[in-house]
N, C-alpha and C positions, 0 to 999 in steps of 0.2 A: 723630317714631319714635325711641325711644332704643335700643340693641343693649345684649344683654343684656351685663352683666360674665363675665369667665375666672373658671371653678370654681376653686376650690381644689385642688390635687395633678391639674391638666389635664394635664400629662405622663401620670402614670400612668393617667386616666381613657382618655385615646387611645390607650396603649400598650395594654388590657383591649380597646378595641373593634379593636385591627389583628387580636386575637389569634384573633376570631371569624370572622377574613373573610367580612364581611358584604356591606362594601361593594360595590356596584355589579356586584352578582350579578343572575342570572336572578328570576325569578317565582317564590314556592314557596306550593306548596297549604296548608301550615302555617300562613304568615303569611297568609294571605289569609282563610282560614277563621275565622282570630281577627277582622281587621277584618270581617267580614260577622257575625259575632256581636255585635260591640261596637254597631254601627251597629242590629239588630234587636233587642237587648237593650234599648239606651240609648232604641228610638226617635228617633235619630237621621239626617241624611240623608248624611252624612260620617263618616268613620272612615280613621283608616291610624294605618301606623305609620314613625316618624322614627328615623334617627342619627344623631347632630348629630356630624359629624367636627372638622377644625381651621378648617377656612376654608367650610362649607358643611354642609347640610341635607339627608341624602337620606332620599328616602322608598322604600322595601321593598315597603310594600303600601296599596293605598289602594280605598276606598271613597264613591261620588261624585263622588269630583274623578279628573283622570287623573292630575296629579301633583303632590305639595308640596316636589320639590327646588328647592333656591335657594341662596344666598347666607345665612352663619351669621348676619349681623348683621341679615337679614330675618325671622330666625326665632322664631315664638314659644315653638318649643320648647326654644331654647336658654337660655327663663328656666326651663323645668320642671326643665331636667335640675340646676337649682340647691337642688333641695331635694326629697326622700324621700315626700312627698306630693302628693296632686295638685294639678296648678295649676288654678283655676277665674279663668272672668274672663265673669261676666255679661252685658257691654256693653263690646265693644272701642272701640267709638267714643267712649266714656265714657273710657278709661283712657289717660293723654297717653302711653304707652310703646306704646300699639298701633294709636291713632288712625288715625295716616299707614303703618299696616304696607300694603304693596301686599296681602297674604292676604286683608287688612279694605275697603281701597278695592278691591280689583279679586276675581276668582275665587280660592276659591270661598266669597268674603263674607262672610268671618267676623260674626259679631256676637257668639254665646254659644261659648266654648271650655272643654273638658273636658283636661285631661291627666295618665296616669299617668307618673311617672318608671320606665324598665327598671332597676332595679337591682340589680346582678350579684351572686355571693354574696359578691366582696371589698367591696363596699360603693359599688363606680363606676357611675355614671349613665351610662349609655352612647346614652340614646335614650329617647322616647316610642310610647304608645298613645294616642291622641291622638283625640276624636271635638266635633263641629263642627254650629253650625247659624249659618242666618243671621237667624236671628229668636229673637226672647228663647225661652229654655228652659233654665229650672230644672233641676238633679237633686237628686234625695232622698239622702240620705248613704245609701242600700241601694245605688242603683244608683253613686255613687262605690265602694263597696265593690265592687259586680261591675268596675268600669273597672281596681280595682285588681286585682284575681282574674286577670282577661285579661291583665291586662301581665304577672303572674308567668305563665301560660302561654307569651306571646312568650320570657321568660327564658328557661322549661324547654324550649322547641323549640331556643334559642339552642345553650342548655348541651349537648341531643340531638344537634344540628347537629352541636360542637365536638368529642365524646366519639366521632361514629360518623366523621368527616372523620380525627380521629386514628386508629382502628379501620383504616380502610382504608387509612389511609398506610402505620400497624405490617402491616396483612398484604401490600399490595404491598410493602413495604421484604423482608419474610419472600421471598415470590415472588422478587423480582429477585435475593434474595441466593442464594433455591433455583439460581435461573437463572444464577446467576455461580458457583455451585459445581458445576454442568452442564458449565459452558462452561469453564471451569479444565480438570477434567476431561477432558474433550475434548480443550481445547489440550493439555493432558499427553502423550494418547495421539497428537495429533498429531506433537508432539515429539519422542515416543519413536521414532515412525514417520522423521520425517528423519532422526534421529542413526544409526539403522538404517541407512540408507542408505549411510551411510559405510562399512558392514561389505561392499558388495556390491563386486562386480570392474564398477563402472561406470565410463563415462568422467564427465569434470568436467559436458559441457554433460548426459548423461542424471543425472547424479547432481541439478544444476539442476532440471530438467525435472520430475523425480518429487517432487521437496521442493514446487514451485511445484504440483502435480498436489493433495498431500495439503492443503497452507495453502488454496488455492482455498475447500472446500467447509468449511471448518471457521471460516474468515474470513466466510461467506456472502457470496463474492464472486459478481459474475457474470461476472469473466473474469480471468482471470492468466496472464502470459508472462512471457517474457522475452526484456529489450530487450538488444542488444547491439552495440556501438558501433564497426567496424571500421574500415576505411582506405575502404573505398570509403559510407562511410554507417552508417545505422542500420538493423538489421531484428529484427523480434519474432517470436519463436518461443510460440504456444500453449501453455501445458501444460494449462490448464482450461476449458470453458466452460460456465453451466451453461446445464440447457434453457430456463429462461425467455430467453436473451441471444438475441435476435433475429438471422437468420443477415449480415443488412447489417452491424449492429453486431461479430460477430463477423470479419467482412470485411474491418475500416476499416483495422486495422493493418495490414494488407498490400497495401490500393490505396490506402493516401495516397500519390502519384508523390514527393513529395519530402519531409520533416518541415524542418522551416523551420530556419536555423543558428542563429537567439537558442534555439528551445527545445532543438535538439540538445547546444548549447554546454552551457546551464545545467545540463540532466541529467547529461552526461556529466560535469560536474566537482563531482557533490554529493559529499561526504562521509559527509554523514548523513541517514536515514530521513526522504523529506517526505512529508506528507498534507494534500492535500485535501480539507475535508467540502464545498465546495462548488467545481467544480472547473470551472463559466462564468463565477463571478467571479473567478476567477485571472486577472492581469495576462496575456497571451502567450495564454490559451485559445484551442483551434483550433476555429473553424466549426464543422466537419465532426465533431470529435470532440462539442462541444456536441449538434449536431443528434442525433449515433447514443443521443444518452440519455444519454451519464456525468454522475452525479454525485458520487461520493467516488472520489479516485485517489491511491492509495499506492506510492512509489517506494524500494525498496532499494539502497541500493550493495552487490557484491557482490565488488569488487575490480577489479586489471585485471589480466592475465593473457593472455602471448604480444599484447600491444600490443589484446588486447581489453578493453573497459569492460566488463560488464556490471550489469545490474541486475534485479530483481525487481519486476514492476507489476502491483499485484490494483487490478480495477475492480467500484466498486458503481454500479448505473444510478440513477436519480433515483426510480424508484419500490421500490427495494430497503427491504422490512421492516427492517434496519438504517437508520438515518440517520445516521450521524456516526460515525467512527472512535474506538472506545473502548479505554481503557485497557487491558483486555486485551486485543484484536485487536494495539496494539503491543508490547505483551510479546512476546503469540507470534513477530509479526512477526522480531521484535528478535532473541530467542533462536533461530530457527529459522536468521535471516540469519546470526546467529554461528557457528552448526554448520556451514553451508554452506560459509561461508568458511573456517574451520579444515580442514572436509574436501578441498576445493579447494587450499590453501596443502600440506595435506598428502602429496595426492596428485599436486602440482605438484610436491613435494621427490623424492616416488618414483619419481616419469617422470624427472624430471633425474637423480635415483643410475640408474636403469634404463637413460637414452641413454645416461652415461655409459661405462656396461659394453655399451655397443652399440661405442661407438667406439675410433679403433685412436689408443693414444696418442701416438706421435710425426709421424702426419699431419695427427691429425683428424677424418679421415673415417673413415667405419662399417668393422666390423672384419667377421671369418671369421662369430664369431657372429649378427652381423647379419643378413650375406647367408642362412645359412641359417635366419635367422626369415623372411625376408623372400619367399626362393626358393619355400617352404612357402609364405606366406600369396598372394601373386601366383600359383603355382598351384592354391588354393583358390576364388580368383576366376573360373576356367575361361577367362577370355579370352589369346589367344595374345599371348607376346612372344620377345623374342631375350634369349642370353645370350653375353656376349664375355668373353675369357678372354685376361687381357695380361702380358706380360713384358716387365721394363726390362731389354736387353740388356746386359751390360758395365759392369753393377752392380759386381760383383765387383771389376772390374779399378780402378774408382773407391776403393773399401774399400781394395784393397791398397795403391795407390798414392798416392792423395791423404790415407788415413786416413778411421777411419768418420762422422769426424763430417761431412767432406762428404758422403759416402756420404748419410747422414741429409739434410743439406741438399736435393739430389738430388730425395731421395723427397717430403720436403716441397715441392718445388716444382711436381714432377711431378705430385700429387696435388691437390693444390689448384685447379691449372688446369685440370686435367682434367676436376675436379665441377664449376666453374665454366662450362666452354666445356658440359659434359655437361647441364647447369642441370634444368630440372624434365622435361625428356623422358627422363631416367632415373636410376639409382643407381648412384654407384661405390664400390667396395670394395675394402681391402687385404685379401687372402688370406694376408700372411706373407711377410717377405723383400721382395723386387723382383716378386712377383705380384699383380697385381688383376683384377677382374672389374665389367662393367657391365652391372647389371640394366637392358633398355630395351625398347619397344614402341611410340614414335612414332618412331622415328628410323633411316634410312636406315646400311646402311651404307660408305655413298661418307661421309654426316655423320660416322658415325662413327673413320673413318680422317681424315679431315679435325681430328677435336676433338684426337684421339691426337698428329695432327704438331705441332697446335699447341704442345698440352702438351712435346712434346721438345724442340722449339724451343727451350721454356724453360729447361727443364734443361741444355740442350746450354750454355746459359747461365752455367753452373758447373763445368759437366765434359764431356770427350768422351765421355759413352757414345753406343752405338752403332744402337741404335735400338730398336724395341718392338716384338715381335715378339707379332701378334691372329688368336687363332680364334674362330670365334663356331657357335653350334649354336642351333636356333629349339627353341622347346615344342613342336611338331609332332613332333619327331623322338624326344626320349624327355622325364625328367622327373627328378627330385632329383638325387643322385649321379650316376647315369649322366649328365642332362644338361652338369651342369660337366665331366666326366668326357670325355665329345665333346668339347665345346669346347676342352678344354686338353688333348685327342688333334690337333686342329685346330691349336691354336697352337703344338705340340710341332713339326708336321709346318711350318709356315710357318718356324721356327726352324730348323731343319736346313734345309729349304732354303736360306736365308739364311746360315746358316753355310757351306755348299755353295760359295755363288756368292762369297761372301771368300774362302773359301780360295781357289778356283778363278784368282783376279783377282789374290790372291798370286804364283799356283804364276806367271803368265804375265809378271810384273815384274819375277821375277828372272832375271838376265842370263844 
């Protein structure tokens, strides 16, 4: 058996063959129909359409034989593509090129072969339409012309198939382009909505949750939440959940007993968006999250504020219609992330500036303005609380004898330690001069006086202040300015009694 030589311009021929994308495709009616016609018109038991690839012969359609695919070295059709006219072999057993060919010695036991090359518009021969018989079967010139005509029909079918495929791709591209435009417009509206949140008087957490809710639907997400890394660990606040999300999947972020340290550490430290198209295949994937059906997950870092690291997390289930994070998805997420981060940073600066206006510049504790705002807020809550007015006795004497700088140090030490002592049980304010206020709800008067005594003791390490007069009133007695006036009156009553005692003690000591 002799293998066919390689045709001239073989590379160009193979390139044309690849353009038709016919190899390894499923059976198609147009090609099956031609093989049936060839077998019927030429009265042949076997007919087939073969394409000659670089190393093989591949059969697209066949009648009378199951398959004629095989190695190119054994292909009779590889000889046919060397010419532009039909190749006719009257007796393959007598032809030294084919006598040992497995298609001759075995199925379909070729005795007679006639093949017409499939000549494409550019002149390249990429395959053949062939008929064979296992016995002598001479063909007339009219029958060979019919074989060539049928081969031309195969070429026409290939051309139509190629044009249809290209047209479909064009239509698909146009459809995809239109969908991309619609998605871009939708994303633009979402981004506009996210940006508009920045103009609302919302807390940073509310801004982030609202933005996450807007993004969830635009990204075809099944779940969007805010991950917060705090000293106590990590928690997730849901901002958006699609109706198709199973209840057990929606509850998963809150039911995980403890996120693994490795996952927490990795996510807490990311500074760039992280996109996973197949979460289950990622190192460290949590089995519970995989079992819940999570397919794609994206994390968007939003920065660190007040020692809390925040990330926006959005999830698509494995059966989500969208199977990967598209470039438009990433662009929207990252643009929204920039807007949210900018808004949060602006809000933090604004809050810091507002907080500064609530602070007493000398002592650093809250001032009268903060007291008035907080008093109103405490009353709006409708819960009972108490108000204590304090006056540092003897500060004027310190200023007169030791100077105002020393008096300022006394105020700083007293107020600072008093705020530490009260801690989270209440809030300490400086109303002005040597007068202070404490708002508290979970602090007994005995504990209050103990905290005041500790602060007074520290102040006395600097100078000989006489003491602290304290007056307490309950929110059940009065409200607003009247409540402050009541506590102030009680403080002055204490001060008067203390002054009277000091005066009496001084008189008894005189000779």
